[in-house]
Biopython code that builds the backbone (N, CA, C, O; Angstrom):
import numpy as np
from Bio.PDB.StructureBuilder import StructureBuilder

atoms = [
    (1, "MET", "N", (-80.668, 145.418, 198.479)),
    (1, "MET", "CA", (-81.382, 144.624, 197.562)),
    (1, "MET", "C", (-82.894, 144.928, 197.810)),
    (1, "MET", "O", (-83.322, 145.134, 198.946)),
    (2, "ALA", "N", (-83.701, 144.947, 196.674)),
    (2, "ALA", "CA", (-85.055, 145.327, 196.761)),
    (2, "ALA", "C", (-85.956, 144.173, 197.120)),
    (2, "ALA", "O", (-87.092, 144.402, 197.534)),
    (3, "GLY", "N", (-85.523, 142.997, 196.987)),
    (3, "GLY", "CA", (-86.377, 141.964, 197.353)),
    (3, "GLY", "C", (-85.736, 140.567, 197.130)),
    (3, "GLY", "O", (-84.604, 140.513, 196.648)),
    (4, "SER", "N", (-86.349, 139.537, 197.429)),
    (4, "SER", "CA", (-85.713, 138.268, 197.384)),
    (4, "SER", "C", (-86.314, 137.472, 196.135)),
    (4, "SER", "O", (-86.679, 136.298, 196.208)),
    (5, "GLU", "N", (-86.374, 138.257, 194.973)),
    (5, "GLU", "CA", (-86.943, 137.546, 193.684)),
    (5, "GLU", "C", (-85.776, 136.677, 193.142)),
    (5, "GLU", "O", (-84.594, 137.020, 193.173)),
    (6, "THR", "N", (-86.267, 135.477, 192.628)),
    (6, "THR", "CA", (-85.282, 134.558, 192.023)),
    (6, "THR", "C", (-85.561, 134.318, 190.577)),
    (6, "THR", "O", (-86.725, 134.449, 190.198)),
    (7, "ALA", "N", (-84.674, 133.996, 189.762)),
    (7, "ALA", "CA", (-84.889, 133.934, 188.450)),
    (7, "ALA", "C", (-85.662, 132.640, 188.198)),
    (7, "ALA", "O", (-85.546, 131.713, 188.999)),
    (8, "PRO", "N", (-86.456, 132.531, 187.108)),
    (8, "PRO", "CA", (-87.204, 131.331, 186.875)),
    (8, "PRO", "C", (-86.247, 130.110, 186.519)),
    (8, "PRO", "O", (-85.164, 130.251, 185.951)),
    (9, "ALA", "N", (-86.686, 129.120, 186.851)),
    (9, "ALA", "CA", (-85.747, 127.872, 186.686)),
    (9, "ALA", "C", (-85.750, 127.525, 185.143)),
    (9, "ALA", "O", (-86.765, 127.538, 184.446)),
    (10, "PHE", "N", (-84.504, 127.219, 184.715)),
    (10, "PHE", "CA", (-84.261, 126.698, 183.244)),
    (10, "PHE", "C", (-84.613, 125.438, 183.037)),
    (10, "PHE", "O", (-84.115, 124.572, 183.756)),
    (11, "ASP", "N", (-85.418, 125.133, 182.150)),
    (11, "ASP", "CA", (-85.943, 123.658, 181.791)),
    (11, "ASP", "C", (-85.202, 123.341, 180.461)),
    (11, "ASP", "O", (-85.591, 123.842, 179.406)),
    (12, "PRO", "N", (-84.139, 122.513, 180.519)),
    (12, "PRO", "CA", (-83.483, 122.127, 179.273)),
    (12, "PRO", "C", (-84.307, 121.373, 178.250)),
    (12, "PRO", "O", (-83.986, 121.301, 177.064)),
    (13, "ASP", "N", (-85.387, 120.817, 178.773)),
    (13, "ASP", "CA", (-86.252, 119.974, 177.931)),
    (13, "ASP", "C", (-87.518, 120.766, 177.471)),
    (13, "ASP", "O", (-88.396, 120.237, 176.790)),
    (14, "GLY", "N", (-87.558, 122.053, 177.880)),
    (14, "GLY", "CA", (-88.677, 122.770, 177.538)),
    (14, "GLY", "C", (-88.700, 123.167, 176.127)),
    (14, "GLY", "O", (-87.649, 123.144, 175.486)),
    (15, "ASP", "N", (-89.885, 123.556, 175.546)),
    (15, "ASP", "CA", (-90.039, 123.964, 174.105)),
    (15, "ASP", "C", (-89.560, 125.472, 173.944)),
    (15, "ASP", "O", (-90.101, 126.393, 174.557)),
    (16, "ARG", "N", (-88.529, 125.637, 173.089)),
    (16, "ARG", "CA", (-88.029, 126.900, 172.867)),
    (16, "ARG", "C", (-88.127, 127.204, 171.363)),
    (16, "ARG", "O", (-87.253, 127.843, 170.775)),
    (17, "ALA", "N", (-89.227, 126.719, 170.767)),
    (17, "ALA", "CA", (-89.399, 126.901, 169.317)),
    (17, "ALA", "C", (-89.662, 128.349, 168.914)),
    (17, "ALA", "O", (-89.333, 128.813, 167.822)),
    (18, "HIS", "N", (-90.273, 129.018, 169.871)),
    (18, "HIS", "CA", (-90.511, 130.534, 169.654)),
    (18, "HIS", "C", (-89.339, 131.181, 169.404)),
    (18, "HIS", "O", (-89.374, 132.142, 168.636)),
    (19, "LEU", "N", (-88.108, 130.784, 169.994)),
    (19, "LEU", "CA", (-86.995, 131.458, 169.706)),
    (19, "LEU", "C", (-86.481, 131.468, 168.211)),
    (19, "LEU", "O", (-85.656, 132.283, 167.800)),
    (20, "VAL", "N", (-87.001, 130.569, 167.518)),
    (20, "VAL", "CA", (-86.825, 130.454, 166.072)),
    (20, "VAL", "C", (-87.851, 131.073, 165.287)),
    (20, "VAL", "O", (-87.549, 131.823, 164.359)),
    (21, "TYR", "N", (-89.225, 130.780, 165.630)),
    (21, "TYR", "CA", (-90.287, 131.151, 164.761)),
    (21, "TYR", "C", (-90.498, 132.710, 164.735)),
    (21, "TYR", "O", (-90.735, 133.360, 163.717)),
    (22, "ILE", "N", (-90.369, 133.237, 166.080)),
    (22, "ILE", "CA", (-90.670, 134.739, 166.138)),
    (22, "ILE", "C", (-89.789, 135.564, 165.337)),
    (22, "ILE", "O", (-90.282, 136.352, 164.529)),
    (23, "PRO", "N", (-88.478, 135.458, 165.487)),
    (23, "PRO", "CA", (-87.587, 136.343, 164.600)),
    (23, "PRO", "C", (-87.663, 136.023, 163.070)),
    (23, "PRO", "O", (-87.582, 136.891, 162.201)),
    (24, "ALA", "N", (-87.828, 134.674, 162.831)),
    (24, "ALA", "CA", (-88.011, 134.376, 161.366)),
    (24, "ALA", "C", (-89.326, 134.930, 160.760)),
    (24, "ALA", "O", (-89.381, 135.286, 159.583)),
    (25, "ALA", "N", (-90.363, 134.990, 161.590)),
    (25, "ALA", "CA", (-91.725, 135.684, 160.995)),
    (25, "ALA", "C", (-91.415, 137.149, 160.820)),
    (25, "ALA", "O", (-91.752, 137.737, 159.792)),
    (26, "VAL", "N", (-90.724, 137.800, 161.891)),
    (26, "VAL", "CA", (-90.540, 139.230, 161.830)),
    (26, "VAL", "C", (-89.653, 139.641, 160.574)),
    (26, "VAL", "O", (-89.970, 140.595, 159.862)),
    (27, "PHE", "N", (-88.638, 138.942, 160.368)),
    (27, "PHE", "CA", (-87.670, 139.200, 159.221)),
    (27, "PHE", "C", (-88.359, 138.727, 157.921)),
    (27, "PHE", "O", (-88.061, 139.236, 156.840)),
    (28, "PHE", "N", (-89.216, 137.819, 158.029)),
    (28, "PHE", "CA", (-89.930, 137.425, 156.771)),
    (28, "PHE", "C", (-90.816, 138.547, 156.186)),
    (28, "PHE", "O", (-91.053, 138.715, 154.989)),
    (29, "VAL", "N", (-91.249, 139.258, 157.179)),
    (29, "VAL", "CA", (-92.099, 140.482, 156.710)),
    (29, "VAL", "C", (-91.333, 141.706, 156.592)),
    (29, "VAL", "O", (-91.645, 142.457, 155.667)),
    (30, "ILE", "N", (-90.415, 142.030, 157.340)),
    (30, "ILE", "CA", (-89.658, 143.259, 157.244)),
    (30, "ILE", "C", (-88.678, 143.269, 155.984)),
    (30, "ILE", "O", (-88.589, 144.267, 155.268)),
    (31, "CYS", "N", (-88.009, 142.199, 155.772)),
    (31, "CYS", "CA", (-87.082, 142.185, 154.555)),
    (31, "CYS", "C", (-87.725, 142.380, 153.252)),
    (31, "CYS", "O", (-87.190, 143.193, 152.499)),
    (32, "PRO", "N", (-88.696, 141.823, 152.890)),
    (32, "PRO", "CA", (-89.414, 142.173, 151.558)),
    (32, "PRO", "C", (-89.937, 143.522, 151.451)),
    (32, "PRO", "O", (-89.897, 144.148, 150.391)),
    (33, "VAL", "N", (-90.444, 144.001, 152.566)),
    (33, "VAL", "CA", (-90.990, 145.318, 152.575)),
    (33, "VAL", "C", (-89.846, 146.332, 152.397)),
    (33, "VAL", "O", (-89.975, 147.262, 151.600)),
    (34, "LEU", "N", (-88.745, 146.169, 153.117)),
    (34, "LEU", "CA", (-87.656, 147.131, 152.880)),
    (34, "LEU", "C", (-87.129, 146.950, 151.488)),
    (34, "LEU", "O", (-86.839, 147.986, 150.890)),
    (35, "MET", "N", (-86.962, 145.842, 150.893)),
    (35, "MET", "CA", (-86.544, 145.729, 149.584)),
    (35, "MET", "C", (-87.441, 146.241, 148.541)),
    (35, "MET", "O", (-86.968, 146.758, 147.530)),
    (36, "GLY", "N", (-88.863, 146.116, 148.745)),
    (36, "GLY", "CA", (-89.765, 146.831, 147.927)),
    (36, "GLY", "C", (-89.625, 148.313, 147.965)),
    (36, "GLY", "O", (-89.684, 148.986, 146.936)),
    (37, "LEU", "N", (-89.416, 148.888, 149.297)),
    (37, "LEU", "CA", (-89.252, 150.280, 149.382)),
    (37, "LEU", "C", (-87.931, 150.788, 148.660)),
    (37, "LEU", "O", (-87.937, 151.869, 148.071)),
    (38, "ARG", "N", (-86.861, 150.032, 148.713)),
    (38, "ARG", "CA", (-85.649, 150.289, 148.056)),
    (38, "ARG", "C", (-85.779, 150.423, 146.545)),
    (38, "ARG", "O", (-85.222, 151.328, 145.925)),
    (39, "ILE", "N", (-86.561, 149.455, 145.955)),
    (39, "ILE", "CA", (-86.759, 149.416, 144.543)),
    (39, "ILE", "C", (-87.668, 150.541, 144.103)),
    (39, "ILE", "O", (-87.430, 151.191, 143.085)),
    (40, "TRP", "N", (-88.731, 150.767, 144.894)),
    (40, "TRP", "CA", (-89.630, 151.884, 144.640)),
    (40, "TRP", "C", (-88.859, 153.153, 144.650)),
    (40, "TRP", "O", (-88.948, 153.942, 143.710)),
    (41, "ALA", "N", (-88.052, 153.391, 145.757)),
    (41, "ALA", "CA", (-87.399, 154.693, 145.732)),
    (41, "ALA", "C", (-86.384, 154.887, 144.584)),
    (41, "ALA", "O", (-86.170, 156.010, 144.127)),
    (42, "ARG", "N", (-85.716, 153.703, 144.092)),
    (42, "ARG", "CA", (-84.743, 153.674, 143.118)),
    (42, "ARG", "C", (-85.482, 154.096, 141.757)),
    (42, "ARG", "O", (-85.054, 154.991, 141.029)),
    (43, "LEU", "N", (-86.586, 153.383, 141.509)),
    (43, "LEU", "CA", (-87.159, 153.529, 140.296)),
    (43, "LEU", "C", (-88.095, 154.738, 140.133)),
    (43, "LEU", "O", (-88.402, 155.236, 139.050)),
    (44, "GLY", "N", (-88.538, 155.173, 141.421)),
    (44, "GLY", "CA", (-89.421, 156.419, 141.472)),
    (44, "GLY", "C", (-88.750, 157.667, 141.259)),
    (44, "GLY", "O", (-89.410, 158.656, 140.939)),
    (45, "THR", "N", (-87.392, 157.732, 141.415)),
    (45, "THR", "CA", (-86.612, 158.834, 141.299)),
    (45, "THR", "C", (-86.022, 158.856, 139.814)),
    (45, "THR", "O", (-85.226, 159.742, 139.506)),
    (46, "GLY", "N", (-86.393, 157.926, 138.937)),
    (46, "GLY", "CA", (-85.890, 157.869, 137.647)),
    (46, "GLY", "C", (-84.670, 157.055, 137.307)),
    (46, "GLY", "O", (-84.172, 156.929, 136.188)),
    (47, "GLY", "N", (-84.259, 156.516, 138.448)),
    (47, "GLY", "CA", (-82.996, 155.707, 138.434)),
    (47, "GLY", "C", (-83.242, 154.310, 137.916)),
    (47, "GLY", "O", (-84.388, 153.903, 137.730)),
    (48, "LYS", "N", (-82.188, 153.587, 137.686)),
    (48, "LYS", "CA", (-82.145, 152.256, 137.189)),
    (48, "LYS", "C", (-81.652, 151.438, 138.420)),
    (48, "LYS", "O", (-80.996, 151.914, 139.347)),
    (49, "LEU", "N", (-82.063, 150.125, 138.303)),
    (49, "LEU", "CA", (-81.465, 149.182, 139.248)),
    (49, "LEU", "C", (-80.164, 148.841, 138.816)),
    (49, "LEU", "O", (-79.895, 148.460, 137.676)),
    (50, "GLY", "N", (-79.251, 149.002, 139.870)),
    (50, "GLY", "CA", (-77.797, 148.660, 139.624)),
    (50, "GLY", "C", (-77.466, 147.287, 140.172)),
    (50, "GLY", "O", (-78.297, 146.518, 140.657)),
    (51, "ALA", "N", (-76.159, 147.054, 140.043)),
    (51, "ALA", "CA", (-75.681, 145.793, 140.429)),
    (51, "ALA", "C", (-75.828, 145.515, 141.810)),
    (51, "ALA", "O", (-76.008, 144.343, 142.143)),
    (52, "ASP", "N", (-75.773, 146.545, 142.793)),
    (52, "ASP", "CA", (-76.059, 146.384, 144.167)),
    (52, "ASP", "C", (-77.526, 146.075, 144.469)),
    (52, "ASP", "O", (-77.788, 145.353, 145.432)),
    (53, "ASP", "N", (-78.452, 146.556, 143.736)),
    (53, "ASP", "CA", (-79.797, 146.260, 143.857)),
    (53, "ASP", "C", (-80.088, 144.818, 143.530)),
    (53, "ASP", "O", (-80.769, 144.144, 144.303)),
    (54, "TRP", "N", (-79.589, 144.311, 142.394)),
    (54, "TRP", "CA", (-79.737, 142.989, 141.941)),
    (54, "TRP", "C", (-79.143, 141.916, 142.859)),
    (54, "TRP", "O", (-79.644, 140.809, 143.056)),
    (55, "THR", "N", (-77.935, 142.418, 143.428)),
    (55, "THR", "CA", (-77.278, 141.561, 144.411)),
    (55, "THR", "C", (-78.200, 141.315, 145.606)),
    (55, "THR", "O", (-78.357, 140.196, 146.095)),
    (56, "ALA", "N", (-78.830, 142.479, 146.068)),
    (56, "ALA", "CA", (-79.666, 142.445, 147.282)),
    (56, "ALA", "C", (-80.959, 141.754, 146.965)),
    (56, "ALA", "O", (-81.487, 141.152, 147.899)),
    (57, "ILE", "N", (-81.538, 141.744, 145.826)),
    (57, "ILE", "CA", (-82.662, 141.088, 145.386)),
    (57, "ILE", "C", (-82.214, 139.438, 145.451)),
    (57, "ILE", "O", (-82.934, 138.642, 146.053)),
    (58, "VAL", "N", (-81.108, 139.058, 144.856)),
    (58, "VAL", "CA", (-80.756, 137.682, 144.918)),
    (58, "VAL", "C", (-80.610, 137.201, 146.296)),
    (58, "VAL", "O", (-81.039, 136.107, 146.663)),
    (59, "ALA", "N", (-79.933, 138.122, 147.133)),
    (59, "ALA", "CA", (-79.721, 137.743, 148.526)),
    (59, "ALA", "C", (-80.968, 137.469, 149.323)),
    (59, "ALA", "O", (-81.052, 136.566, 150.155)),
    (60, "LEU", "N", (-81.928, 138.307, 149.014)),
    (60, "LEU", "CA", (-83.285, 138.217, 149.633)),
    (60, "LEU", "C", (-83.979, 136.922, 149.202)),
    (60, "LEU", "O", (-84.537, 136.216, 150.043)),
    (61, "VAL", "N", (-83.954, 136.623, 147.990)),
    (61, "VAL", "CA", (-84.593, 135.348, 147.491)),
    (61, "VAL", "C", (-83.835, 134.102, 148.013)),
    (61, "VAL", "O", (-84.439, 133.125, 148.454)),
    (62, "SER", "N", (-82.449, 134.182, 147.941)),
    (62, "SER", "CA", (-81.757, 132.961, 148.241)),
    (62, "SER", "C", (-81.718, 132.761, 149.729)),
    (62, "SER", "O", (-81.412, 131.643, 150.143)),
    (63, "GLY", "N", (-81.998, 133.741, 150.593)),
    (63, "GLY", "CA", (-82.096, 133.647, 151.973)),
    (63, "GLY", "C", (-83.525, 133.307, 152.419)),
    (63, "GLY", "O", (-83.701, 132.664, 153.454)),
    (64, "THR", "N", (-84.535, 133.721, 151.671)),
    (64, "THR", "CA", (-85.912, 133.445, 152.153)),
    (64, "THR", "C", (-86.394, 132.029, 151.718)),
    (64, "THR", "O", (-87.095, 131.402, 152.512)),
    (65, "VAL", "N", (-86.092, 131.517, 150.597)),
    (65, "VAL", "CA", (-86.525, 130.184, 150.142)),
    (65, "VAL", "C", (-85.894, 129.197, 151.132)),
    (65, "VAL", "O", (-86.662, 128.448, 151.735)),
    (66, "PRO", "N", (-84.526, 129.115, 151.372)),
    (66, "PRO", "CA", (-84.120, 128.134, 152.318)),
    (66, "PRO", "C", (-84.569, 128.233, 153.693)),
    (66, "PRO", "O", (-84.763, 127.205, 154.341)),
    (67, "ARG", "N", (-84.753, 129.405, 154.202)),
    (67, "ARG", "CA", (-85.224, 129.667, 155.571)),
    (67, "ARG", "C", (-86.642, 129.070, 155.663)),
    (67, "ARG", "O", (-86.958, 128.315, 156.582)),
    (68, "ASN", "N", (-87.444, 129.417, 154.725)),
    (68, "ASN", "CA", (-88.899, 128.942, 154.753)),
    (68, "ASN", "C", (-88.858, 127.395, 154.724)),
    (68, "ASN", "O", (-89.627, 126.767, 155.452)),
    (69, "HIS", "N", (-88.010, 126.777, 153.929)),
    (69, "HIS", "CA", (-88.012, 125.298, 153.805)),
    (69, "HIS", "C", (-87.429, 124.725, 155.181)),
    (69, "HIS", "O", (-87.839, 123.655, 155.633)),
    (70, "ALA", "N", (-86.523, 125.436, 155.776)),
    (70, "ALA", "CA", (-85.973, 124.973, 156.979)),
    (70, "ALA", "C", (-87.182, 125.080, 158.110)),
    (70, "ALA", "O", (-87.413, 124.139, 158.869)),
    (71, "LEU", "N", (-87.797, 126.102, 158.139)),
    (71, "LEU", "CA", (-88.861, 126.347, 159.098)),
    (71, "LEU", "C", (-90.084, 125.189, 158.911)),
    (71, "LEU", "O", (-90.681, 124.665, 159.852)),
    (72, "SER", "N", (-90.296, 124.939, 157.601)),
    (72, "SER", "CA", (-91.387, 123.977, 157.381)),
    (72, "SER", "C", (-91.087, 122.582, 157.774)),
    (72, "SER", "O", (-92.008, 121.779, 157.928)),
    (73, "ILE", "N", (-89.742, 122.222, 157.959)),
    (73, "ILE", "CA", (-89.458, 120.946, 158.343)),
    (73, "ILE", "C", (-89.253, 120.877, 159.978)),
    (73, "ILE", "O", (-89.197, 119.829, 160.623)),
    (74, "LEU", "N", (-89.164, 122.080, 160.460)),
    (74, "LEU", "CA", (-89.077, 122.052, 162.024)),
    (74, "LEU", "C", (-90.514, 122.050, 162.549)),
    (74, "LEU", "O", (-91.328, 122.959, 162.391)),
    (75, "LYS", "N", (-90.726, 120.787, 163.259)),
    (75, "LYS", "CA", (-92.007, 120.631, 163.825)),
    (75, "LYS", "C", (-91.951, 120.695, 165.369)),
    (75, "LYS", "O", (-90.955, 120.260, 165.945)),
    (76, "PRO", "N", (-92.927, 121.193, 166.017)),
    (76, "PRO", "CA", (-92.854, 121.300, 167.513)),
    (76, "PRO", "C", (-92.803, 119.899, 167.895)),
    (76, "PRO", "O", (-93.361, 119.016, 167.242)),
    (77, "GLN", "N", (-92.125, 119.695, 168.967)),
    (77, "GLN", "CA", (-92.066, 118.329, 169.676)),
    (77, "GLN", "C", (-93.408, 117.906, 170.177)),
    (77, "GLN", "O", (-93.969, 118.575, 171.046)),
    (78, "SER", "N", (-93.960, 116.812, 169.668)),
    (78, "SER", "CA", (-95.201, 116.330, 170.044)),
    (78, "SER", "C", (-95.225, 115.268, 171.027)),
    (78, "SER", "O", (-96.311, 114.846, 171.423)),
    (79, "THR", "N", (-94.000, 114.738, 171.512)),
    (79, "THR", "CA", (-93.976, 113.569, 172.443)),
    (79, "THR", "C", (-93.946, 114.052, 173.802)),
    (79, "THR", "O", (-93.393, 115.111, 174.100)),
    (80, "VAL", "N", (-94.509, 113.326, 174.609)),
    (80, "VAL", "CA", (-94.609, 113.517, 176.020)),
    (80, "VAL", "C", (-93.236, 113.030, 176.709)),
    (80, "VAL", "O", (-92.643, 111.999, 176.393)),
    (81, "ARG", "N", (-92.860, 113.869, 177.625)),
    (81, "ARG", "CA", (-91.542, 113.587, 178.282)),
    (81, "ARG", "C", (-91.539, 112.202, 178.901)),
    (81, "ARG", "O", (-92.448, 111.848, 179.652)),
    (82, "GLY", "N", (-90.556, 111.448, 178.598)),
    (82, "GLY", "CA", (-90.353, 110.124, 179.062)),
    (82, "GLY", "C", (-90.897, 109.061, 178.142)),
    (82, "GLY", "O", (-90.778, 107.876, 178.453)),
    (83, "SER", "N", (-91.484, 109.428, 177.032)),
    (83, "SER", "CA", (-92.056, 108.475, 176.149)),
    (83, "SER", "C", (-90.873, 108.256, 174.914)),
    (83, "SER", "O", (-90.091, 109.155, 174.606)),
    (84, "SER", "N", (-90.882, 107.051, 174.336)),
    (84, "SER", "CA", (-89.833, 106.838, 173.342)),
    (84, "SER", "C", (-90.412, 106.616, 171.946)),
    (84, "SER", "O", (-89.943, 105.749, 171.209)),
    (85, "CYS", "N", (-91.372, 107.355, 171.604)),
    (85, "CYS", "CA", (-92.014, 107.324, 170.270)),
    (85, "CYS", "C", (-91.010, 107.672, 169.207)),
    (85, "CYS", "O", (-91.349, 107.701, 168.024)),
]
sb = StructureBuilder()
sb.init_structure("model")
sb.init_model(0)
sb.init_chain("A")
sb.init_seg("    ")
for serial, (resi, resn, name, xyz) in enumerate(atoms, 1):
    if name == "N":
        sb.init_residue(resn, " ", resi, " ")
    sb.init_atom(name, np.array(xyz, "f"), 0.0, 1.0, " ", f" {name:<3s}", serial, name[0])
structure = sb.get_structure()
């Protein structure tokens, strides 16, 4: 063994909101960009939007709107440990 390093202690009451917000923010940016590139490539080559493209657009919209609503109602915990507010 290289040393006596120990893993950091796990705090079950700790704030783990970043585990939700960071991936949500990343996919909120990446998914519409990729969808825009898909549409641009399809229309740029003289093609038409097919059923698969429309399905992907509906999936993007129907996934983005509820996700943003869910993230807007998630608020960081503002209470101090031990308080009963």
